[in-house]
VMD Tcl script that draws the C-alpha trace (Angstrom):
set ca {
  {23.34 -0.91 -71.47}
  {22.85 1.36 -74.50}
  {25.71 -0.21 -76.46}
  {24.30 -3.76 -76.03}
  {20.69 -2.57 -76.36}
  {19.42 -4.41 -73.28}
  {18.45 -3.68 -69.71}
  {20.93 -4.48 -66.94}
  {19.76 -5.31 -63.43}
  {21.23 -3.11 -60.69}
  {22.45 -4.78 -57.54}
  {21.95 -3.28 -54.12}
  {18.56 -1.64 -54.85}
  {16.47 -0.89 -51.75}
  {12.65 -0.64 -51.81}
  {11.07 1.64 -49.19}
  {7.33 0.82 -49.15}
  {6.61 3.45 -46.47}
  {7.97 6.39 -48.50}
  {7.22 4.72 -51.86}
  {10.80 5.03 -53.11}
  {13.45 2.80 -54.68}
  {17.15 3.67 -54.23}
  {20.15 2.09 -55.91}
  {23.85 3.01 -56.08}
  {24.94 4.00 -59.63}
  {28.33 4.96 -61.09}
  {27.12 7.00 -64.08}
  {24.16 8.84 -65.59}
  {21.99 6.93 -68.05}
  {18.39 5.85 -68.61}
  {16.90 3.91 -65.70}
  {13.56 2.14 -65.43}
  {11.73 0.11 -62.82}
  {10.90 -3.32 -64.14}
  {9.30 -6.20 -62.30}
  {9.41 -9.90 -62.93}
  {5.98 -11.40 -63.38}
  {5.57 -14.67 -61.59}
  {2.87 -17.16 -62.49}
  {0.19 -17.32 -59.89}
  {-1.89 -20.39 -59.28}
  {-5.34 -19.99 -60.78}
  {-8.13 -19.32 -58.34}
  {-10.39 -22.33 -58.22}
  {-13.90 -21.48 -57.15}
  {-15.67 -24.20 -55.16}
  {-18.44 -26.09 -56.88}
  {-21.78 -24.86 -55.56}
  {-23.82 -27.41 -53.63}
  {-27.40 -27.57 -54.76}
  {-29.67 -28.51 -51.88}
  {-32.64 -30.70 -52.73}
  {-36.03 -29.07 -52.52}
  {-38.01 -30.34 -49.54}
  {-41.27 -32.13 -50.21}
  {-44.19 -30.08 -48.90}
  {-45.93 -31.79 -45.98}
  {-49.39 -31.35 -47.48}
  {-48.47 -33.39 -50.59}
  {-47.07 -36.24 -48.51}
  {-50.18 -36.33 -46.32}
  {-52.48 -36.31 -49.38}
  {-50.64 -39.29 -50.88}
  {-50.90 -41.29 -47.63}
  {-54.63 -40.75 -47.05}
  {-55.90 -43.47 -49.45}
  {-53.37 -45.98 -48.10}
  {-54.28 -45.29 -44.48}
  {-58.01 -45.48 -45.30}
  {-57.57 -48.84 -47.05}
  {-55.57 -50.32 -44.19}
  {-58.00 -49.01 -41.56}
  {-60.99 -50.32 -43.52}
  {-59.40 -53.74 -43.92}
  {-58.71 -53.95 -40.15}
  {-62.32 -52.96 -39.32}
  {-63.73 -55.58 -41.74}
  {-61.47 -58.33 -40.34}
  {-62.37 -57.49 -36.73}
  {-66.09 -57.42 -37.54}
  {-65.86 -60.77 -39.35}
  {-63.96 -62.27 -36.41}
  {-66.57 -61.09 -33.88}
  {-69.43 -62.44 -36.02}
  {-67.69 -65.82 -36.48}
  {-66.87 -66.07 -32.76}
  {-70.47 -65.22 -31.81}
  {-71.84 -67.77 -34.31}
  {-69.56 -70.51 -32.91}
  {-70.55 -69.72 -29.30}
  {-74.28 -69.93 -30.14}
  {-73.75 -73.20 -32.03}
  {-71.88 -74.75 -29.07}
  {-74.54 -73.49 -26.65}
  {-77.32 -75.10 -28.75}
  {-75.38 -78.37 -29.01}
  {-74.81 -78.49 -25.26}
  {-78.52 -77.81 -24.62}
  {-79.54 -80.63 -26.97}
  {-77.23 -83.11 -25.26}
  {-78.59 -82.40 -21.77}
}
mol new
graphics top color blue
foreach p $ca { graphics top sphere $p radius 0.5 }
foreach p [lrange $ca 0 end-1] q [lrange $ca 1 end] { graphics top cylinder $p $q radius 0.2 }
display resetview
């Protein structure tokens, strides 16, 4: 509307997306323009990246366990050896005592 100095929306406009045209019935010649309403779109939210933990290399884990395994194995060997020696000593002592009594 040139007298009011503002755009007036036409009713009955048809959009043809195949032929890329817009048609509208008009009753007079004047300036026309295609205007579009901008709608607010929801912001795109990118997902938070998941950071995977770094795996522990097998060689490091084995190196850390070697002293522990050696200590435990050594302790078991010492205890078994001490038990065998004590058992043998007790058997000999009982055998000597039984021989002295007979």
